[in-house]
VEXDREN-2710 file (C-alpha; in Angstrom, 1 decimal):
% VEXDREN-2710
k/r/px/py/pz
1/MET/6.2/24.2/20.8
2/SER/3.8/21.7/19.1
3/TYR/4.9/19.7/16.1
4/LYS/3.5/21.0/12.9
5/PRO/5.5/19.6/9.9
6/SER/5.7/20.8/6.3
7/VAL/4.8/17.9/4.0
8/ALA/5.7/17.1/0.4
9/VAL/4.5/14.3/-1.8
10/ILE/6.6/13.0/-4.7
11/GLY/4.2/11.7/-7.4
12/SER/0.5/12.0/-7.7
13/ALA/-0.6/9.0/-9.8
14/GLY/-1.1/5.4/-9.0
15/PHE/-3.7/3.8/-6.7
16/ILE/-2.9/6.0/-3.7
17/GLY/-2.5/9.5/-5.3
18/GLY/-6.2/10.5/-5.4
19/PRO/-7.1/9.1/-2.0
20/LEU/-4.1/10.8/-0.4
21/VAL/-4.8/14.2/-1.9
22/GLU/-8.5/13.9/-0.8
23/ALA/-7.4/12.9/2.7
24/PHE/-5.4/16.1/3.2
25/SER/-8.7/18.0/3.1
26/ARG/-9.7/16.4/6.5
27/PRO/-10.6/19.2/9.0
28/ASP/-8.6/17.6/11.8
29/LEU/-5.4/18.0/9.9
30/LYS/-5.8/21.8/9.7
31/ASP/-3.9/22.4/12.9
32/LYS/-1.6/19.4/12.6
33/ILE/0.4/20.1/9.4
34/GLN/1.4/23.1/7.4
35/PHE/-0.6/23.8/4.3
36/PRO/-0.5/23.7/1.4
37/VAL/1.0/20.3/1.0
38/LYS/3.4/20.4/-1.9
39/VAL/2.8/17.6/-4.5
40/LEU/5.6/17.1/-7.1
41/THR/4.2/15.8/-10.4
42/ARG/5.5/15.2/-13.9
43/SER/2.8/17.4/-15.3
44/ALA/0.4/19.8/-13.6
45/LYS/-1.6/20.6/-16.7
46/ASP/-4.8/18.9/-15.6
47/LYS/-4.4/19.5/-11.9
48/THR/-5.7/22.5/-9.9
49/SER/-3.9/23.7/-6.7
50/THR/-6.1/24.5/-3.7
51/SER/-5.6/25.8/-0.2
52/THR/-4.6/22.4/0.9
53/ILE/-2.6/21.1/-2.2
54/LYS/0.0/22.9/-4.3
55/TYR/1.0/21.1/-7.5
56/VAL/4.6/21.7/-8.7
57/GLU/6.0/20.3/-12.0
58/ALA/9.2/18.6/-11.2
59/GLU/10.1/15.2/-12.6
60/LEU/12.4/13.0/-10.5
61/SER/15.3/12.1/-12.8
62/GLU/19.1/12.0/-12.6
63/SER/19.4/15.2/-14.7
64/ASN/16.8/17.0/-12.6
65/VAL/17.9/16.3/-9.0
66/ALA/18.9/19.9/-8.3
67/LYS/15.4/21.2/-9.1
68/VAL/13.7/18.5/-7.1
69/VAL/16.0/19.1/-4.1
70/GLY/15.2/22.8/-4.4
71/GLU/11.5/22.2/-4.3
72/LEU/11.7/19.7/-1.4
73/LYS/14.2/21.7/0.8
74/GLY/12.7/22.4/4.2
75/SER/10.1/19.6/4.0
76/ASP/9.9/17.8/7.3
77/VAL/7.9/14.9/5.9
78/ILE/8.2/13.4/2.4
79/VAL/5.9/10.8/1.0
80/SER/6.8/8.9/-2.2
81/LEU/4.2/7.6/-4.5
82/LEU/6.6/6.7/-7.2
83/PRO/6.5/3.3/-8.9
84/PRO/9.6/1.2/-8.0
85/SER/12.5/0.7/-10.3
86/PRO/16.3/0.6/-9.6
87/ASP/16.9/3.9/-11.4
88/THR/14.1/5.7/-9.5
89/ILE/15.2/4.3/-6.1
90/SER/18.8/5.4/-6.8
91/VAL/17.8/9.0/-7.7
92/LEU/15.3/9.1/-4.8
93/GLU/18.0/8.1/-2.3
94/SER/20.3/10.8/-3.6
95/THR/17.5/13.4/-3.3
96/LEU/16.6/12.4/0.3
97/LYS/20.2/12.5/1.4
98/GLN/20.3/16.2/0.4
99/VAL/16.9/17.2/1.7
100/LYS/17.2/15.3/5.0
101/PRO/13.5/15.1/6.0
102/LYS/12.6/14.1/9.5
103/VAL/10.2/11.4/8.2
104/TYR/10.2/9.5/4.9
105/ILE/7.2/7.3/3.9
106/PRO/8.1/5.0/1.0
107/SER/5.7/3.8/-1.7
108/GLN/5.1/0.3/-0.1
109/PHE/1.4/0.1/0.9
110/GLY/0.8/-3.7/0.9
111/SER/2.2/-6.8/2.5
112/ASP/4.6/-6.6/5.5
113/ILE/7.6/-7.6/3.5
114/ARG/10.1/-8.8/6.1
115/PRO/8.0/-11.5/7.7
116/ALA/6.6/-12.4/4.3
117/GLN/10.1/-13.2/3.1
118/LYS/10.5/-15.8/5.8
119/ASN/8.1/-18.1/3.9
120/LEU/8.8/-16.7/0.4
121/PRO/12.4/-15.5/0.1
122/GLY/12.8/-12.8/-2.6
123/PHE/9.2/-11.6/-2.3
124/LEU/9.1/-7.9/-3.3
125/LYS/12.9/-7.4/-3.4
126/ILE/12.0/-4.3/-5.4
127/LYS/9.0/-2.8/-3.7
128/ILE/5.7/-2.9/-5.6
129/ASP/3.1/-0.4/-4.6
130/HIS/-0.2/-2.3/-4.1
131/SER/-3.2/-2.2/-2.0
132/ASP/-6.4/-4.2/-1.7
133/ASN/-9.5/-2.4/-2.7
134/GLY/-12.9/-3.6/-3.8
135/HIS/-11.8/-4.2/-7.3
136/PHE/-8.7/-6.1/-6.2
137/LEU/-10.9/-8.5/-4.1
138/THR/-13.9/-9.0/-6.4
139/GLU/-12.6/-8.9/-9.9
140/ILE/-8.9/-9.6/-9.7
141/VAL/-9.0/-12.7/-7.6
142/GLY/-6.1/-14.9/-8.4
143/HIS/-4.5/-14.1/-5.1
144/VAL/-7.3/-15.7/-3.1
145/GLY/-7.4/-18.9/-5.1
146/ILE/-10.3/-18.1/-7.4
147/ASP/-10.1/-19.0/-11.1
148/ALA/-12.8/-17.1/-13.0
149/ASN/-12.3/-19.2/-16.1
150/THR/-12.8/-22.6/-14.5
151/LYS/-15.2/-21.3/-11.9
152/THR/-13.2/-22.9/-9.1
153/VAL/-11.8/-21.8/-5.8
154/THR/-8.8/-23.5/-4.3
155/TYR/-8.3/-23.3/-0.6
156/ALA/-4.6/-23.7/0.5
157/GLY/-5.1/-24.9/4.0
158/SER/-8.2/-23.7/5.9
159/PRO/-10.8/-21.7/4.1
160/GLN/-11.2/-19.8/7.4
161/THR/-7.7/-18.4/7.2
162/LYS/-8.0/-14.7/7.8
163/ILE/-6.4/-11.9/5.8
164/ALA/-6.3/-8.1/6.5
165/ILE/-7.7/-5.9/3.8
166/SER/-7.3/-2.1/3.3
167/TYR/-9.5/0.0/1.1
168/LEU/-7.8/2.8/-0.8
169/PRO/-9.5/5.7/0.9
170/ASP/-8.4/4.3/4.2
171/VAL/-4.9/3.9/3.0
172/GLY/-4.9/7.6/1.9
173/ASN/-6.3/8.7/5.3
174/ALA/-3.8/6.6/7.2
175/VAL/-0.8/8.1/5.3
176/ALA/-2.2/11.6/5.8
177/SER/-2.4/10.9/9.5
178/LEU/1.1/9.6/9.6
179/THR/2.5/12.8/8.2
180/SER/1.2/14.7/11.2
181/ILE/2.7/12.4/13.9
182/GLU/5.9/13.2/15.7
183/PRO/8.8/11.1/14.4
184/SER/9.6/9.7/17.8
185/LYS/6.1/8.2/18.0
186/LEU/6.3/6.4/14.7
187/PRO/7.2/2.7/14.4
188/ASP/9.5/1.6/11.5
189/THR/6.6/-0.4/10.0
190/VAL/3.0/0.7/10.3
191/ARG/0.4/-2.1/10.0
192/ILE/-3.2/-1.0/9.3
193/GLN/-6.3/-2.8/8.1
194/SER/-9.8/-1.7/7.1
195/ASP/-11.2/-5.1/8.0
196/GLU/-10.3/-8.7/8.2
197/VAL/-12.0/-11.5/6.2
198/THR/-11.6/-15.2/5.4
199/TYR/-11.0/-16.8/2.1
200/GLU/-14.4/-18.3/2.3
201/ASP/-15.9/-14.8/2.9
202/ILE/-14.3/-13.6/-0.4
203/ALA/-15.4/-16.7/-2.3
204/LYS/-19.0/-16.3/-1.2
205/LYS/-19.1/-12.7/-2.2
206/TYR/-17.6/-13.5/-5.6
207/GLU/-20.4/-16.1/-6.1
208/LYS/-23.1/-13.6/-5.1
209/ASP/-21.7/-10.7/-7.2
210/HIS/-21.2/-12.9/-10.3
211/GLY/-24.1/-15.3/-10.0
212/VAL/-21.9/-18.4/-10.1
213/THR/-21.2/-21.4/-8.0
214/LEU/-17.5/-22.1/-7.5
215/GLN/-16.3/-25.7/-7.4
216/VAL/-14.1/-26.1/-4.3
217/LYS/-10.6/-27.6/-4.5
218/ASN/-8.1/-28.1/-1.7
219/ILE/-4.4/-28.2/-1.4
220/THR/-2.1/-27.8/1.6
221/ALA/-0.4/-24.5/2.5
222/GLU/3.0/-26.2/2.0
223/GLU/2.1/-27.2/-1.6
224/LEU/1.2/-23.6/-2.4
225/LEU/4.4/-22.2/-0.8
226/LYS/6.5/-24.7/-2.7
227/LYS/4.9/-23.7/-6.0
228/ALA/5.4/-20.0/-5.3
229/ASN/9.0/-20.5/-4.2
230/ASP/9.8/-22.5/-7.3
231/ARG/8.2/-19.8/-9.5
232/ILE/10.0/-17.0/-7.8
233/GLN/13.3/-18.7/-8.4
234/THR/12.7/-19.2/-12.1
235/ALA/10.7/-16.1/-13.1
236/LYS/12.7/-13.8/-15.4
237/GLU/10.3/-10.9/-15.5
238/PHE/7.3/-9.5/-13.7
239/SER/3.9/-10.9/-14.5
240/LEU/0.5/-10.2/-12.8
241/GLU/-0.2/-13.9/-12.7
242/ASP/3.0/-14.6/-10.8
243/PHE/2.5/-11.6/-8.5
244/LEU/-1.0/-12.8/-7.5
245/LEU/0.5/-16.3/-6.8
246/TYR/3.1/-14.7/-4.5
247/LEU/0.4/-12.7/-2.6
248/TRP/-1.7/-15.8/-2.2
249/ALA/1.3/-17.8/-0.8
250/VAL/2.1/-15.0/1.6
251/SER/-1.4/-14.9/2.9
252/VAL/-1.7/-18.6/3.7
253/GLY/1.3/-18.1/6.1
254/GLY/-1.2/-17.0/8.7
255/ARG/-0.8/-14.4/11.5
256/ASP/2.2/-12.1/11.2
257/TYR/3.6/-13.5/8.0
258/GLY/2.7/-10.6/5.8
259/ASN/-1.0/-10.2/5.2
260/SER/-2.5/-10.8/8.7
261/TYR/-1.6/-9.1/12.0
262/SER/-2.0/-10.1/15.6
263/LYS/-1.5/-6.4/16.4
264/ASN/-2.1/-3.4/14.1
265/ASP/-1.6/0.4/14.2
266/ASP/-5.1/1.4/13.4
267/ASP/-5.4/3.4/16.6
268/LEU/-2.2/5.3/15.9
269/VAL/-3.5/6.7/12.6
270/ASN/-7.2/6.9/13.6
271/PRO/-7.5/7.1/17.4
272/GLY/-10.8/5.5/18.5
273/GLY/-11.9/5.6/14.9
274/LYS/-12.8/9.3/15.3
275/LEU/-10.8/10.8/12.4
276/PHE/-12.3/8.8/9.6
277/LYS/-14.5/5.7/9.3
278/TRP/-12.8/2.4/8.4
279/THR/-14.4/0.8/5.4
280/LYS/-15.9/-2.6/6.1
281/PHE/-15.7/-5.5/3.6
282/HIS/-18.5/-5.2/1.1
END
């Protein structure tokens, strides 16, 4: 008997919600998973269920665990799109223990945390849902050494250092594909990338898009890592500026240290590139 799992998604907002819902409409998934996919959301007022997606109002909270468990019972695969917080993680763990899905896909769609922590201990101790898309690489650019205010780009190490990037539609498609794959064939960590670019590629695109010339500065990768490690030890609360610094520090670590891979799982989620088209850097 072929594997055809029932799928549920907890949460529908954030960067990934829309792309994932859209991805479930792919024709190739019709015979691979059971439809409709159930999406638990805090409010379904502005959402319309279809033949592929069924929205259900059910907020994940300590007082509402029984209802959520009831909605999720029987789900073979559960995808979480919930933002991370200690309270949410605790309630989610309790829910999963009762539902017992065959596969659970957590809301961490960004850096490969474990190797990243070798260079930057403490990085993402609480998982932060993030993914590079066009906006994250052309407007929010602190994590690639660009300072829009001073019109400078600082290269930590070589400007030819490569980083993997993933566009949101591709992340949605990859997660949708993962829900259809037999558990025994899934690795613990899935590494995908839409494309691979250098810091210099990104700086040149920024100059072209914004009609500016960036003054080049240089520091060593070791100097950046020290700055990031010092900051992570003293930071008392989350800030976007600090987070971008940490992402930058992880990236300069090079291959297999969080943001660049010697091997990826693109072919697992998109064999031969036949299920969807990977988005190239643009």
